[in-house]
VOGU-3710 file (C-alpha; in Angstrom, 3 decimals, decimal comma):
1> meslfthsya> 0,003/0,178/-0,152  1,308/3,030/-0,738  2,085/5,583/2,213  -1,104/7,955/3,289  0,974/10,906/4,021  0,992/13,335/1,863  -2,417/12,846/0,486  -5,408/14,869/1,565  -8,421/13,149/3,441  -10,145/12,895/0,101
11> eiaemlglek> -7,200/11,399/-1,493  -6,945/8,622/1,416  -10,387/7,833/1,327  -10,395/7,170/-2,273  -7,209/5,182/-1,416  -8,728/3,099/0,721  -11,931/2,834/-0,799  -13,719/4,915/2,674  -17,582/5,949/2,170  -16,838/9,099/4,242
21> tfqakiiyqn> -13,961/11,532/4,423  -14,213/11,867/8,109  -13,149/8,721/8,416  -9,792/9,444/6,402  -9,297/12,276/9,260  -9,814/9,582/12,101  -6,933/7,388/10,132  -4,747/9,959/9,384  -5,030/11,221/13,179  -4,509/7,640/14,925
31> likgvsdfns> -1,343/7,516/12,491  0,066/10,912/14,186  -0,132/9,502/17,512  1,350/6,493/16,472  -1,283/4,109/16,231  -0,788/2,136/12,733  -2,949/-1,049/13,642  -6,327/-0,521/11,833  -7,967/-3,010/14,467  -6,641/-0,180/16,910
41> mtslpkalrd> -8,764/2,266/15,272  -11,623/2,229/18,003  -13,373/5,462/16,585  -13,765/3,716/13,371  -16,559/1,106/12,992  -15,945/-2,676/13,492  -16,408/-4,229/10,363  -14,594/-1,346/8,184  -11,718/-1,836/10,850  -11,760/-5,888/10,003
51> rlssaygsal> -12,251/-5,048/6,516  -9,104/-2,777/6,386  -6,631/-5,112/8,679  -7,581/-7,620/6,498  -6,893/-5,615/3,106  -3,447/-3,572/4,213  -2,664/-5,121/7,558  -1,078/-1,732/8,709  -2,197/1,513/7,747  1,837/2,168/7,645
61> sskairrddd> 3,303/0,934/3,717  6,792/0,536/5,597  7,773/-1,553/9,212  10,768/-1,041/11,083  12,511/-4,507/11,299  15,684/-3,948/13,870  16,768/-1,360/16,367  20,020/-0,603/17,546  20,304/1,438/21,011  23,522/3,312/22,279
71> gdavklavll> 21,500/5,578/24,957  21,964/8,733/23,194  21,021/6,961/20,145  18,610/4,850/18,771  18,774/3,471/14,950  16,685/2,055/13,314  16,687/-0,201/9,971  12,579/0,289/8,055  11,867/-2,606/5,895  9,961/-0,310/2,372
81> edesiiecvr> 7,030/-2,059/0,224  9,349/-3,098/-2,399  11,305/-4,905/0,068  14,762/-1,736/0,104  16,107/-0,831/3,480  16,820/2,327/4,793  18,290/3,389/8,604  16,552/6,599/10,165  18,441/7,599/13,519  16,818/9,230/16,992
91> lsdgkgryta> 19,451/11,439/18,563  18,905/12,645/22,183  20,731/15,841/23,529  20,031/14,638/27,530  17,826/17,462/28,317  14,776/15,835/26,882  15,458/17,017/23,336  14,986/14,562/20,832  16,143/14,773/17,413  14,762/12,459/14,053
101> clssqvgcam> 17,571/12,058/11,539  15,723/10,860/8,467  16,892/9,496/5,053  15,284/10,509/1,956  17,218/7,814/-0,513  17,862/4,467/-0,604  21,624/4,712/-1,118  23,426/7,742/-2,651  24,903/8,015/-5,786  27,085/11,170/-4,399
111> gcafcktgtm> 30,297/8,688/-3,927  31,761/10,717/-0,968  35,011/8,427/-0,213  34,692/8,933/3,475  30,832/7,856/3,530  29,494/4,415/4,585  26,324/5,236/2,494  28,560/6,576/-0,567  29,582/2,791/-1,075  25,869/1,529/-1,664
121> glvrnltage> 25,550/3,527/-4,838  22,208/5,027/-5,466  18,661/2,303/-5,543  16,292/4,724/-5,734  14,551/8,076/-4,501  12,093/7,326/-1,371  8,719/8,808/-1,726  7,534/11,794/0,322  4,939/9,589/2,443  7,966/7,022/3,384
131> iveqlvhles> 10,690/10,002/4,092  7,586/11,003/6,933  7,103/7,283/8,220  10,195/6,841/8,639  9,598/10,202/11,917  6,495/7,698/12,772  8,652/4,998/13,483  11,220/6,949/15,981  8,181/8,337/18,083  6,798/5,039/18,524
141> lgerishivy> 9,923/4,771/20,839  8,170/6,563/22,984  9,680/10,060/22,667  8,053/13,221/20,814  10,174/14,442/18,628  10,941/18,415/18,300  13,401/18,574/15,730  14,455/17,071/12,251  17,529/16,865/10,149  17,342/15,350/7,182
151> mgmgealtnf> 20,983/13,845/7,120  20,560/9,790/7,100  20,957/8,274/3,669  20,779/9,811/0,533  21,571/13,512/-1,264  18,293/15,078/0,046  18,792/17,805/-2,665  19,160/15,665/-5,565  15,070/14,378/-4,342  14,041/18,073/-4,044
161> talidsaeei> 10,314/17,318/-4,406  9,762/14,325/-1,956  12,199/16,295/0,407  10,059/19,891/0,314  6,691/17,476/0,840  7,671/15,405/3,324  8,907/18,803/5,422  5,338/20,314/4,922  3,244/17,450/5,876  5,820/17,460/8,916
171> hredgfgisf> 4,882/20,749/9,361  0,943/20,699/9,130  -0,850/21,870/11,640  -3,255/19,091/12,116  -0,554/16,822/12,287  3,295/16,757/13,162  3,898/20,672/13,766  6,891/20,248/13,666  8,261/24,113/12,716  10,171/24,576/9,347
181> rkmtistcgf> 12,516/26,376/11,966  13,421/23,244/13,896  14,160/21,421/10,676  17,775/21,253/8,831  19,197/19,785/5,239  22,239/18,927/4,601  23,599/18,963/1,420  27,228/17,216/0,105  27,421/20,560/-2,160  24,665/19,605/-4,863
191> vpgirklael> 24,140/23,461/-6,417  20,938/23,615/-8,009  19,232/22,215/-5,124  20,749/24,937/-2,940  19,568/27,601/-5,594  16,053/25,893/-5,534  15,632/26,021/-1,741  16,770/29,609/-1,690  13,888/30,301/-4,134  11,131/28,598/-1,956
201> elpirlavsl> 12,397/31,217/1,234  11,423/28,055/3,671  13,243/29,199/6,792  14,861/25,869/6,838  18,475/25,473/7,948  21,280/24,286/5,621  24,090/22,469/6,244  26,985/21,959/3,749  29,366/18,981/4,034  32,304/21,267/2,773
211> vsaddevrsr> 35,289/19,053/4,226  37,175/20,907/2,834  38,142/24,152/1,425  40,754/23,173/-1,537  39,302/22,301/-4,514  42,108/19,600/-5,288  41,246/18,024/-2,200  37,719/18,043/-2,281  37,640/16,995/-5,861  39,331/14,136/-4,976
221> imrinrtypl> 37,075/12,942/-1,740  33,638/14,254/-2,773  32,883/13,498/-6,795  30,639/16,654/-6,611  33,379/19,095/-6,489  34,091/18,135/-9,794  30,709/19,333/-11,022  30,346/22,271/-8,314  33,575/23,641/-7,615  34,274/25,811/-4,918
231> aelkkaissy> 33,929/28,824/-5,978  30,264/28,343/-7,426  29,272/26,229/-4,251  30,038/29,354/-2,443  28,026/31,495/-5,192  25,033/29,104/-4,224  25,284/29,409/-0,253  25,811/33,141/-0,633  22,856/33,436/-2,929  20,618/31,228/0,102
241> qhhqdrritl> 21,773/33,851/2,618  20,256/36,507/0,492  17,209/34,922/0,587  16,933/33,325/4,346  18,900/35,952/6,082  20,413/32,594/8,332  23,896/31,241/9,388  24,480/28,760/7,814  26,452/25,381/9,478  29,451/24,274/7,126
251> eycllsgvnt> 30,084/20,583/8,006  33,905/19,983/7,990  34,863/16,100/8,938  38,206/15,888/9,960  40,246/13,374/8,436  43,825/12,621/9,732  46,142/13,495/7,731  43,981/15,187/5,089  42,499/18,250/5,880  43,977/19,061/9,472
261> dkesadklka> 46,895/21,221/8,878  47,393/25,071/8,799  47,297/25,318/5,131  43,902/23,698/5,244  42,475/26,234/8,288  43,857/29,258/5,914  41,860/27,841/2,974  38,824/27,218/5,324  39,056/30,952/6,521  39,304/32,245/2,948
271> ftrsldavvn> 36,289/30,170/1,940  33,953/31,706/5,060  35,146/34,964/4,381  31,677/37,134/3,907  29,771/34,333/4,981  27,374/33,619/7,838  28,258/30,799/8,792  29,505/28,380/11,620  32,140/25,313/10,995  30,993/21,787/12,928
281> iipwnpvpdl> 34,004/19,538/12,991  33,276/16,574/12,857  35,962/13,902/13,660  35,694/11,255/11,234  33,583/8,101/12,254  35,360/4,708/11,066  33,439/2,611/8,582  35,564/-0,733/7,852  37,272/-1,068/4,204  37,501/2,677/4,080
291> efktpsetei> 41,155/4,554/3,903  40,540/7,461/6,475  41,496/7,508/9,593  40,223/9,345/13,044  42,335/12,562/14,086  43,792/11,744/17,329  42,946/14,106/20,283  46,122/15,807/19,643  45,291/16,155/15,942  41,837/17,688/16,701
301> rkfesylkaa> 43,349/20,201/19,460  46,067/21,461/17,130  43,269/22,047/13,865  41,016/23,743/16,635  44,036/25,872/17,890  44,039/27,038/14,040  40,900/27,644/13,796  41,172/29,834/16,695  43,581/32,028/15,258  42,092/32,355/12,313
311> gipytirrek> 39,015/33,462/14,138  36,718/31,175/12,617  33,094/30,122/14,238  33,065/26,501/15,267  31,520/23,681/17,291  33,074/20,321/17,725  30,680/17,543/16,956  31,150/14,553/19,544  29,032/12,141/17,601  26,189/10,327/18,988
321> grgisgacgq> 25,343/6,426/17,650  29,175/6,042/16,903  28,796/2,930/18,729  25,890/1,552/16,717  26,831/2,455/12,953  23,944/5,659/13,650  26,954/8,368/13,575  27,330/10,864/10,716  28,602/8,973/7,545  27,860/5,178/8,981
331> lasettrks> 24,264/4,699/7,551  24,354/1,853/4,787  22,096/-1,203/4,825  21,158/-4,166/2,527  19,375/-2,824/-0,513  16,935/-5,631/0,107  15,577/-8,118/2,868  17,996/-11,199/3,718  15,804/-14,299/3,971
//
């Protein structure tokens, strides 16, 4: 069954063969509350519940099939209708705030050398409903989600229509009601998508995976830079800020011996000049069979001193979920279910 999310009540009624539109609203409101079993939707007539349960089993098109938990993060493997598997993560800040990290694609076509998802290649885009259903599965863990980050599997801006449709659905007042201002879209630097996002003028935050401000280095580890080099990327970011007037995040995955020296910091300073940006330093999260190394604490602190001397605003992200392969760059899955 196709996901019921991102459809009007009239469309849901038609999809399920309902006689009355208000019954579609009842089903939708149950889904928002995490009730996906038609038999548990007691506001519906029993005969209707029996029919829907017999025909579809669940009001969701996907189901969570595996859970990994390390306390600060919970990762779910989600089985889609076509037997593809994706991963999503719930992150806790330890203060009662929970963030959903959602995937936008099965796999990813970008092929960034340091990212596990990139080793999968692109299988397909997710529908907007499949993106939203990840939030339903994560909320079923028992905590209300307050923030959304599109930082899971895939390059979100290459699945632009489904991405924005899912954000609008999550924002919907009679649904999850999460503000656009509490959503962040991460991109590896897909310039056309950044420009389209700027034109929409939605107050969604933008995070750009920069990794290096040196074209030669960046092109070697991020194929996207061969098509959209740093100068073009900076123009797109500047255009976004002209429309949004919001600080952006530049994600800087710290790779030992690759982008941790003073020259790298100097080039980063030059790139950030005239941008309202904060650099988010992310020590590389280990991925088996990839060639990189996580920098030592000494190497991290030395690079941090370069940033301070250069006057670059920065934060250091101590990754949650690393122990369950749920941290930045670690998400991947088998593309089909193993029997």
